[in-house]
C-alpha positions in Angstrom: -130.1 -25.1 94.7 -131.7 -27.8 96.6 -131.3 -28.6 100.7 -130.2 -32.1 101.3 -131.3 -34.1 104.4 -131.3 -37.7 103.6 -127.7 -38.7 104.4 -126.0 -40.6 107.3 -124.9 -38.4 110.2 -122.0 -40.5 110.4 -119.2 -39.7 108.5 -116.7 -41.2 105.7 -120.0 -44.7 105.6 -120.8 -44.9 102.1 -118.9 -46.8 99.8 -120.4 -46.0 96.3 -118.0 -44.8 93.5 -117.8 -41.4 94.2 -117.6 -39.4 90.5 -115.4 -36.9 89.7 -115.9 -34.1 91.7 -119.1 -33.1 93.2 -121.6 -31.9 90.4 -124.8 -29.4 91.7 -127.9 -31.5 92.3 -125.9 -34.8 92.7 -128.0 -37.0 95.4 -126.6 -37.9 98.4 -125.7 -41.0 97.4 -123.5 -40.8 95.6 -121.0 -37.7 97.7 -117.8 -39.3 98.0 -116.4 -39.5 101.4 -114.3 -36.4 101.6 -117.9 -34.0 101.0 -120.2 -36.5 103.3 -117.6 -36.1 106.2 -118.4 -32.4 105.9 -122.2 -32.9 105.3 -121.9 -34.7 109.0 -120.0 -32.4 110.5 -122.7 -30.0 109.7 -125.6 -32.1 110.1 -124.3 -32.7 113.8 -122.6 -28.7 114.6 -125.5 -27.6 112.6 -123.9 -24.3 110.1 -122.2 -22.1 113.2 -118.9 -24.4 112.5 -115.9 -21.6 114.0 -114.6 -19.7 111.6 -110.5 -18.4 112.1 -109.2 -15.8 109.2 -109.4 -13.8 106.1 -110.4 -10.4 108.2 -108.1 -7.3 108.6 -105.3 -7.5 110.1 -105.9 -11.8 110.5 -103.7 -13.5 109.7 -104.1 -17.5 108.0 -103.5 -19.9 110.8 -104.9 -23.1 111.8 -106.9 -22.5 114.9 -108.0 -25.0 117.4 -110.4 -24.7 120.2 -111.0 -28.1 122.7 -111.9 -29.4 126.3 -108.5 -29.7 128.7 -107.7 -33.7 128.6 -108.5 -33.1 133.1 -111.8 -31.1 131.9 -109.9 -27.9 133.7 -111.3 -25.5 130.5 -111.2 -24.7 127.4 -107.9 -25.1 125.2 -106.9 -22.9 122.0 -104.1 -23.9 120.2 -102.5 -21.5 116.6 -101.0 -24.2 114.1 -98.8 -26.0 116.5 -98.5 -23.0 119.2 -100.3 -24.0 122.8 -102.1 -20.6 123.6 -103.2 -21.5 127.3 -107.2 -21.8 128.6 -109.7 -19.5 127.2 -111.2 -17.6 129.9 -114.9 -18.1 130.9 -116.8 -17.9 133.4 -115.8 -20.8 135.0 -112.2 -20.0 135.6 -113.6 -16.6 136.9 -115.6 -17.4 139.8 -117.7 -14.6 140.9 -116.9 -14.4 144.8 -114.1 -12.4 145.7 -110.6 -14.3 143.6 -106.8 -14.2 142.8 -105.3 -15.5 139.7 -102.0 -15.0 138.5 -100.9 -15.3 135.2 -97.8 -18.0 133.9 -95.9 -14.0 133.5 -95.9 -13.0 136.7 -98.8 -11.2 136.9 -101.8 -11.6 139.8 -105.5 -10.1 139.4 -107.0 -9.8 142.6 -110.8 -8.8 142.7 -113.0 -8.2 145.4 -116.6 -6.6 146.3 -116.4 -6.4 150.1 -118.2 -3.9 153.1 -115.8 -1.5 154.4 -116.1 1.4 157.6 -114.9 4.3 156.7 -113.1 6.4 160.0 -113.9 9.5 161.3 -112.2 11.3 158.5 -114.1 9.3 155.4 -111.0 7.3 155.0 -111.7 3.3 154.5 -108.9 0.5 154.0 -109.8 -2.7 152.1 -106.9 -5.4 153.0 -106.2 -7.7 149.7 -107.1 -11.6 150.5 -103.5 -12.4 149.3 -100.8 -9.4 149.0 -98.7 -9.1 146.1 -94.9 -9.3 146.1 -94.4 -5.8 145.6 -96.7 -2.3 145.3 -99.7 -2.9 142.8 -100.0 -1.6 139.6 -103.4 -0.6 139.0 -106.2 -0.3 141.6 -109.6 0.4 140.1 -113.0 0.6 142.5 -116.1 2.1 143.1 -118.9 1.4 145.8 -121.7 3.3 147.1 -122.6 3.8 150.9 -126.4 2.5 151.9 -128.9 5.4 150.2 -126.2 7.3 148.9 -124.8 4.3 145.5 -123.6 7.7 143.4 -120.6 8.0 146.0 -118.1 7.9 143.7 -114.4 6.2 145.7 -110.9 7.8 144.5 -107.9 5.5 145.8 -105.4 8.1 148.2 -103.1 5.4 148.6 -101.8 1.6 148.7 -98.9 -1.5 149.5 -98.7 -4.7 148.6 -101.2 -5.9 151.2 -103.8 -3.2 151.1 -105.2 0.5 149.5 -106.9 3.0 151.0 -109.8 5.0 149.4 -112.1 8.3 150.1 -115.4 9.2 149.4 -116.8 11.8 147.4 -118.6 13.6 148.9 -116.9 13.0 152.0 -118.4 10.4 153.8 -117.5 9.9 157.6 -118.2 6.5 160.0 -120.1 5.0 156.8 -120.5 1.8 155.8 -119.6 1.4 152.3 -119.7 -1.9 149.4 -116.6 -1.4 148.1 -116.0 -3.2 144.4 -112.3 -3.4 142.9 -109.5 -4.7 140.8 -106.1 -5.2 141.5 -103.3 -5.8 139.0 -99.6 -6.4 140.3 -96.3 -8.3 140.8 -97.5 -12.5 141.9 -94.0 -13.6 141.9 
């Protein structure tokens, strides 16, 4: 089938009466408005359109993705229901951060330098406390020239957690990277 490129990029600008259907080989000047619209959109966007449904486990819904009117991020709608913002790196800055979901679940993440005490135990204070003890804390880190030192969480509260290095490293400076998840309300 030939590739047509000699058509307008403006949808529905052809006033020529269309034939019935769109037979193969029909010249661009007689493509009906609906076909012209789709050809223009393909020309503008390229053939990289988002496709939805049709695979195992997927429903056949109308999915819409667009920029929020205030420019705060990408929003998703399924049929007529709003799904909320789509997670992108503009929502999650690379710096220390806190995010609370609409259901009250709070996420904290940080990369900080912490000193261990004489027993090899370090304490990380959260930048914002949870309303109760967190449910999940995942951390890793390194101590200077010992990049393969593993960290284990010893205990935690709504405002901090303690870790110990393996092998034990008393009075050392650690880079600690963590994510904590818990109640925010």
